[in-house]
N, C-alpha and C positions, 0 to 999 in steps of 0.2 A: 308553309308554315307552320312554325311551333307557336299552341299559345301561350299568353302572356303569362309568367309565375305568379300567382296570387300576393306572394309578399312584396314583389315589383311594385304591384298595382295601392299596395300600399305605401307604398313613399309619397304618394298622390295625395293632397289632401282632398279629405271626405266629401265636404263641401262642393268641393270642385264636382269631384265624380258626381253629386249629385243632379248636378246641373244641368241644363241644355243650354246648347253651344247654337251662337246666332245661327238660326236661321236663313238662308238667300235658297231661293227657289230658282227651281231648273227654270229656265226660259229660254232654251233653242227654238225655234221658228215660231212661235209665239210673239204678238205685239204686245211691248213689255213697259207694263205702265205701273210695276209693285214699287218702286226704287227712287221713286222725285226725283229720278234723271233731267238732264237737259236733250231731248230728242235732234239737238238738231247735232250735227257731227263737222268738220271743218270743211270749207270746200278745197277742192280743187289746190288752188292756188295756195294758197293757208299752211296746209297739206304736203304741197312740195317744199316750201320754203323752212316749216318744221322741221322734215326730212334730212335738210343740207344741213340746218343748223346743230340739229340732235346725233348727225352724222359727224360732224365736224369736235366732235365734248374728248375728252384727254379720261375716258372711260379708264384708263390705267391710275388715275391718281383719286384721292379721297375729295370731298366738293372739298369746296376754299372758299376767294369770299366772294364763288357768287351768290349761295346761299347770305349771308350780311346785305347785298344788291339787292335779292328779291325780299327781304326783312321792309328792306329801304322801301321800297318801290308799293309791295301792301301796307304800310304806314302811308304814303303819299295815296292814294289807291282810296285807302279806310279813312280820311282826314281824320287822322289818330291825335288825338291831348297834343299839347305839350309836356313835358316831363313823363310822357309814358313811354315805355315800351311793348316790345314786338318779341314772339315769342312760336316759333313753328312744329309743327306736327305733323307727322304722316296720319291726317285726317286726322279732323278731331276727334276722334273716336282716341288716338295716343295720346294726346293733350288733357283732356279726360282722366284715362289712366295717368297720370305723370300729374294730377292734381290731387289726384287721391291716394297715391304714395305723398307726395309732399305732405300733404298732411294727413300724416295715418299717426298720433300723437296718441299717447295712451282716454279713449272714454270719445274717443270723437266718430262723428257722423254723419251721414248726405244727407238727406231732406231736397224733396223737390213734389211737387201739384201732378199727381198720377190721374188719368193713365198719359203718362209724356216718354218719355225717347229713352228705351232700353235699356243702355249703357251706363247711365245715371246708377241705376241699380246695381246692375252688373260691377262696373266696376269698380262701386264699395266690397259686393260680394267677392272681388279677385283679392282686393285689399286686405280682405278681413275686418272691415268698418260696419257699422250697423247703418241700411238705408231704411228713413221711413220717407214714405209716400204717404202724403196727403191726397186727399178726392174731393177731383175739381166739383162743381156745383152742376146737376143735370142739366145744364148747358154750355159746360161746357166755358165756365167762369172760376178765374182765382176764389175761393176759401178763404175769404179775410179775418173773419174771426177763426175759422178749423188753421188758419196758415202761422199767424202770430201765435196759436198757441201751441201749437209743433217748436214754433221756434223758441216758443218760453222756455217751454219744457225739456224741449231735447238740446237745444245750444249745441246748434247742427255747425261745424266743422266750416262741410261746405251746401250752400242751397240755391242749384238750378230754378232758372227761369226759363227755361224756351220763351224763340220771342219772335215769330210765330210759334207755339206749340206744334209737337207732330204726336198725336197723327189726326189732333183736332182741327190744325189749322192757321185759327185763329188767334190775334193779339190778345196779351190783358190790358186790364183798366189801370190808364196813367196812377192814379190816384193808391192802388189799393201795392200798384208794385214801387211807390213811393214807400209806402207804411211797412211792406217787407223789410226792401232795401232797409229802410235809418231801426227798424226792432233787430236786423243778422248784423246789424253794427253796434250797435247798442250792447249785445253781447258779445263782440271779437269774432264775428267770423265772415267769411266769403259770401259774395255771390256773384257766381255765374251768369249774367244772361248770354244765352245761345241765339246768333240771329245766323241759324243755318240757313235759312232761309231770306233773305234782305235784300235779293237780287229782284221777290218777288212782295215783298210785304210792302205797307202804305209809310209807315214808321221806323225808324231805326231810336237804339239809344246814345249811339253815340254822338249826339249834341249835349246829352246829359250827363257821358262819362266823368269829366272832367269834377263833378262836383262832389264825389267819393273816391275816398280814397281805399277804401276796402270791395271793390266791386271791380269786376274783370269783365272783358265781351271777348265773345267764341264767336268764330265766325269755320269758314271752308268756302274751297270755292269749288265743292265738289255738287252744290247746285249751280254756281257761276256759267258749268259747263264743263266742267273736268272729274268729275267723279271716278276717271278712271287713274287720274295724275295723283292724288290722295293728298293732298297742301288742305289742310288746317293752321290757321294763327291764330293766338289766345294776346290782347293786350290787355293793357291795366298798366298801376305806378310801375316806375321803375324799379322802386325796391325791390315791391314783388318778385315781377318778375324774374329779378335776377335770381330770387329766391328758390322760383318754383324751377329755373333754366337749369337748376345744378341736376337738377334728377333725369334730365332727359338724355337720353343716350347720344355718344359721340355722332355727328353723319346720320343723322337720324334721317335725314333730305337724301335721296339720290342727286347727282348732277342733271341725269334726266328728268326727272320731278321739276328743278327746280328751274330749269331752261323751257319745260314746257311752259310753266305759271310764268313765267316773267312773259314767254312768249305771247300768252292769254293776254296779260296788263298791256303789254304794248299794241295791242288789236283790241281793247276792252271795248270799243266802240261795237263791233261783230256783236259781241256776245250781248251786250244791253239793248240793243235793238230785238234780239232772242226773249230776253225779258221781255218785253214788252208785247211779243207778239204773244207768247203764255201768258202775259194776264190779258191782252183779250180773249184768247182761247178758252181762258177758267172762265170768265165773262159768257162766254158763247157756253158751255158746258150748263154751267148755273143755271141759265133760264131751261135751255133743254132739259136738265135734271127738274127744275122745278112743275115740267108741265108731263110725269110721268106718275102714273097713279101706284102709291104704297110705297114712294120713294123718298126720302127727305132727303137734301143733299145740305148741308151749313157751311154760312159764310166761310173765304177761305183769306187767309194774306200768304199762302204761301201756292209753292207748282201744285198742289193737292187738291181731293174735293172730299173731304168724308159725307157716307150717304150712308142713311140709316135705309133697309129693304127687311121687305116683308119674314124671308130665311136668308140668311148673310149665305150660308155654305152651300143650300143649295144654287144660290146667284151666282155663288164663286164657280162651283164644278159645271154651271150654262157657261163662263162667260172663258171660260180656262177649257170648256168643249169646243168652243168657236173663235182658238186661239187667242184670246182674251186676258194676259194674268194683272188681276191685282193684287190686293192684300185683303187677307180676312183677320181684320183686327177686334171679330166680333167676341175671343177667347183672352184677351189682352186684359179686360177690366168689366165688373158688373156697369158700369155707366157705358158700356161700346158695345152692347146685347145688339146683334146683327148687323152691325156695322160694317160697310168695307171700307178701305181707303183706296183711291185713285189717284193718277197723278194727268197730268195737263200734258198731255201730247203737240202732233201735228197737225192738224187741220183732218188730214186723214187718219189718221189715228182715231184719233176723238168721234169722228163720224163712227169708224168702225163700232167704236165701243159701245155711243150710243145702241148700234142695231144690233148688238152683239147683248145688250141688257137689258133692249125689250121685250125680245124672245126667249132670254134665259131668270125671267121676275117670277 
């Protein structure tokens, strides 16, 4: 193949060329505990029922009314407040990108605590917006004073609060959240509360959502158990959602994804039981990790656990050599020095993880 003409490459933004793409680790043959996926597959009867349902779809037609049926079903499932509306995305990643696109006015910026979900910063950069990261405290809590100072200085168009946070897996203090929301509202910005890990969390913001006119709630079905289906949803005041929805590509949700999501919601009790089991496994894992010398596991309200080890790279390599794949987050931020992030798996996967971890430390 001929090399790409350098003049052609110059057509691509220089800042894009200097970026690193979102990295997905090779996982063939591994116990995959690096991406916070639900480890449970559909039972054979549900696989059969879903297969028949998908096979009967009109794949020759663009998505139609069934997408609105899914929007209504998600609104009921999430207990969306009256007067609010819901917008669908091809995963929450697309919704984060669309928010940056919708809010790209001169001087606009995005603000979020760091370390946090990398797509907040990446979506801002891709859209040409400034991103302001506000470091967490040493114990991974929101730094209230620093957040309020950054909001006053930068007046961000969008402020993200992941609830629980990724990769630290913790919830924020309620009073600090409210202070941040009030400060952002006072200067006319939006707050996006990202509840990607809500199925495993002890709290949700949904009951307080109607108290504010500038707060959006972002969720995904990926952690619910449908990571391969790519359905995210954004809830907020109807007038706000109507404006943001204008930048959404037409037919962004395929008929296959839509029907998979509807099928899952019809069987939500199956997925709720899986979430309960994963929470129980999380407790067992945290107990076992607490007994390992040199390991500090942080509290978790998600289906992941952040742990600090004496040597993250050595431990990561040792786990990988034993066919256990986790995420080495130690280079993401100085606060994550020698930290690994692991997904809560099945009982068998968790036991293999613990055995491999003991051998790798």
